[in-house]
Structures are given as structure tokens and as C-alpha cells.
N, C-alpha and C positions, 0 to 999 in steps of 0.2 A: 792233898794236893798242893796247898795254899802255898807253900813254899818251893814248889816246881816252878822252873821258867818254861813255861812250853810256847812261845811267842813274843819277840822285844816288837818295839817301834817306839823311836827314840827321835823325840823333836829336837831340831837343830841339824839329825845328820840323815842320809840320804841314803836309804834301804835300796841297793842295786842287785840283791840275790837272796833270796831264802831257800836253803836248799835242805835236804833231810835233815838235817842236825843244827846246820851252823846258817846264822846271818850276818851278811855282809853289809856292811856301810862303807860310805863316801863321805869324808870329813870335807866341811867348808875349808877352804886355803890350804888344803893338804892334798893335791892332786896326787901325788905318786904314793900315798899311804891310805890302806884298809884299816879298818877295825872289824876284826873277826870272834863273833860272838858264838859260843856254844850252849845251845840249848839244852833241855834233858827230855826233848824230842828223841824217838829211838823207833829206827824202821829196820823190817825186816824183809827178805825179799823185795827188796826195794819199793816196800809198801810202808809210811809213816804211821805208827799207832796212834790210835786217838789218846791212850793214856802215855803221860812220862814216866822217867823214872828219876824222882828227884836227888838231886844234886850230881845227875851223871857227866853234864856240861863241866864242872870243876875237875872230876877226875879225867875227863878227857884232855881238857886244859894242862893239867899238873903232869899228866903224862908225856906230852907232846913237848912240851918244856924241858923236862927230863932227857929224852931224844934229839930233841935237835942240840942241846948240849953235848951229848956222848957222839954223836956222829957227827959233829961241826967239821972234822978233820976230813969229808969224806966229799962232800959236796954242799955249797952255800943254802942257806936258808934265808926265809922270807920274815923272820921276827925279827923286829925292831927292840921293842917292850912291851912286857904281860905287867908291868908296874903302873896300876893306873894312875895314879899321881903323876905318873912322865905322859899321859896321855893328853891330847891337845885339850886349850879349853873348852869346844864344843862338847867333851865328853863326861865334863866332869860332873855338870848336873846328873848325869847317872852311873856314877861311880860305885854306888851301892850296889846295884843289880852285876855292874859289869868286873868286880872285885873277884879274880879267880877263875872266871870264867872266860875271860876274853884275852885280846894278844891285838895290839898295834905292828900291823906288818906292811912290807913294803908291796906295791902293786904289781903284778907279775900279769904276763899273758899265759894261761894253764895250756897245757898241751893236750890234744883232743882225744888222750887217751889214757887208761887206769894203766898205771905201774904194778901188775902182780905178782908177785914172788912165791913158789912156793917149797920149802923142806920137805913137807910130806902130803900123802895122798888124802884127801877127804872131800868132805862138800860135793861139788858139782864135779869135781874133776875124779872122784873114785865113781861117780854115777856114768857118768861120760868112759871110764877105763872099764867098766864092767859089760860094754857094749863094743867095745875097742881097746886095743891096747897101743893105739897110735892115738893121741889125745891133743888137739892143737898142733899138729904138725910133730908132736914128738914120739918116737917110738921107745916107748915102755917096758921094763921087763914083763915074762911071762909070770903069772903066780902070783903078783902083788895081792898082799890083805889092806883091806880097811886099815887107814893109819900109819900104815909103813912109811919110813925115809926113802926119800928118793936116793939114786945113787948119787948124783951131782942135785944143785939147786936149780931149780927150774923157772925161768922168768918167762912168765903170760900172760901178754898183754889184753886188754880189752876195751870194746868201745865204752864212751861216755851216755848212759844213757839220760834222758828228758825224766824228768822228776815223775815217778809213776811207772814209767818202763824198765825195762829189764838189760842190765848190761850183757854184752855178747863177747866170748872169748873172740880172739882172732889170733893168724899165726905170725910168727916174725917176719915172713915174707909181704903180708900185710900191713904192717909195721912200718914195714921199708917206704910202702908203696906213700904210706899217708905223711911220713915225716923224714921221709928219705935216707938211705945206707948208713952215712957217717953218724947222723944223728940217733938211728935206731939202734947201733951200737952201743952209743954211749948212754944213751937212756938205760939198756941191759945192763953196761957194766955198773953205772952207777949204785941202780935198784940192789942189781945180787949182791955187791959190797955192802951196802945199808945191813940187810937182812943177815949178810954173815956174821957182821959186828955184832949185831943187837943179838940174833939170837945165840951165840956163843956167850955175851954177857947173861942173857935171861937165863941159859941153863945153869951158871953159878949161883942164880938165884931161884933155883928150883922150878921154872919155868920154859915150857917147848914151845917157841914162836912155829906155828904148824905153817903159816902162812900168814899174808900181810899186802896189803893194798898201799902202795903212794903215791902220792899226787906231785908231777914236776911243773913249773913252769918256765918262763923264759923272760929273760930281763937283760935287756942292750946284750941278746946273743948268747946270754950264758944261761944254763940250765939251774934252777934254784928249788931244792925242797921246800914245798908249800902246804897247805892245809894242816890235815892232823897226821900224826905219826904214831904209827906202831902202838894204836889203843885198841881196846877191846871190840871197839867199833870196827875197824879197820883189819883186826888180827883174829887169829886164832890161838888161845892162848891154853895149854893144857898143863896138868902139876905131872912133873917129871917123875914123882915118886908113884904116882900112879897109872905111868902108861902102860897098855897093854896092847899091841896090833892085834887085826884083827876083829873088832870094834870101833864104834863112835868113841871118841874119850869124852869123860868129865874135862869142863874148860871154865876159865874165868873170862867168858866173852860172852857175847848174845845167843850164840849157841845153844844156852838153856833157852831161853825164849822161842829159837826158829825149832826144837823139840816139842815144847810147848804145843806152837800154831802147828806143826804136821799133826799132831792127836786131833786137829778139828775138819770138820767140814769145811774148808775155806779152800778158795782157790788160788789163792795168794795174788788177789787182784782189790783194788780198794771199792768198797770203804774194809779197812781192818773190824778184825774183832774187838770186840769191849776185854782187856786183860784182867783177870782176878787180882786181888790184893796181894795174893802170897807169890803167884808171878813176877809182880811189881817189884816187891819186897826182894826175893832172891836174886834177881836179875841185879837189883842193884850193889846187893852184896857183894855178887862174883867180881862186878864192877871194879868195886872198894877193896877187893882181895889181891885182883889183879896190881893196881897201882901198890899196894903195901908192899907187897912182896918185891916189886921191882925198882922202885924208891926208896925204899925201907921207912917210907912216913905215914900214914893214915893219908885217905882220901879225904 
């Protein structure tokens, strides 16, 4: 694991947030910018595992950069540059670690909600549907099977949980209470348009994007796409040629890890169980496969 980046601590920079995967730094003399660093940490069920996936942070960064470029006509994003040679001077002593896994981004005010978009029924939504055909305020058709495609794309926001807690789905009415009706409508529209364009592109590459989570922030009153975009951490990627509704699907994301964890006697709360070397390796291979298929380049 010596080549894995588990945790960063950069002298000369100010750590302002350490999330499940990313470390965020303020840079002296650049109050309007942030340095976003993708570590090799991995989380499942909102719990950060003790064992990293070597190289994962670079995969997440490469994919996010690809999607920022492809989706730039839908909404502005926060990327300034991912070229470490263009980073401020205070970042340069750390360029070896930063190269390939970091972005210089403009500082925004993140929205207090997660923007989740679903094209297929899976995960927590499938579990909820088995109890009631009304999920998150949506009346879903009777008789849906696991992994079925929804008749229309669904926008299903959630609250943002503190580290170690679990996000909670909220209704569109609740979203309006939090951000206001007009802002809620715009958030929904942007999220669905982002998903729709990305899903169409991915299908051409042999991947179904079953669902994904976007983060939006505000900058001078504008909505801005921030954080990571359409990565295996924030999305379910299924191979199109193996898609069979009625069961869980093989995937190029952390579902492989979740499936393993579900076989353990673990209550999905910290501390996380130790991961076997085989699970670490195979999870990493799935992330590499995702970036290869989508971008046409090795991860």
C-alpha cells in the first residue's frame, strides 16, 4: 500500500475540510480558490474503509475532468486547472503527490443537498419500492423488477450527512422548503440534463449509468457544478452487454465492495472491517475499467 495516498497534510497550505475521499485546502494569497485533492480512500455505506484502493484518486480525477469538459454546455463548473505546473507557488513543493489527483477550483458555497438522479431502480430505492410503490414522493409503476429502467428520469435529492452519518432522501417539496421553489426547479433541471447527456454518451461506450450524484454550489448567485462528476464513487456503472433486469447487476463501481461487505456480520457503522487483498485489487480493477471505457484511456 506504499503507493496509496491515504491522507494528505501539505505544509504551507491550510486544510479546510477532510471528507470521505477528498482533502480540501486553502492557498495563501488565493482566497477565491481551493485545492481539491482526491485521496485513495474509499467509503461504503457512508463509512470510510481503513484500507485504500491504490490509484483510485487519480481515476476519480481523470473521469471528473472528462465529464467537466463534456458537460460544460449545460452548467458552469468550478475547475480552473488540473495542470500542477499552473498551480500557485505554495502548491509546487507537493506537485509529485498532487499530479493527476488534484484540481485547482474556484471557491463556491456548496448547496446543503445532494443532487441524485436515477435512471434505473437499484440500491436503496429498490429496497424502498419493495415496501411501497410510492418512494420519495414518486408514484412508481406496479410490478417493477430490480434494475428496471424508470419510465422517466427521476431527480431524488437527499440531505448531506456529516462524516460517519447517513444521507437521507427528501421529497421535492422538502427541497423547495430548503432552497426555495425557483432554485429547486433549476437544480432539478440541471441535474436531469447532466444525467441525460452523460447517460446517452456512456451507452455508446457500453456502459449504463444507473444513477449518479451531483454536487452544486453557488458563486455570485450562479449555480456551479462542483466536487467530482460521474465517477464510480458517485455513480452506478453497469456493463450494457450484461444488463438483465430482475437482479443486481455486475458493475464498474463500488457496488462490488458493497456486495462483499453485505456478506459480513457488520452493522455498517464505524469501525470498518479490514478488506482482503483480493477485494482491494478487484475493486481497483473495476474503477480502472470504468475510466478506460468512458474516456478511451487507461486509468
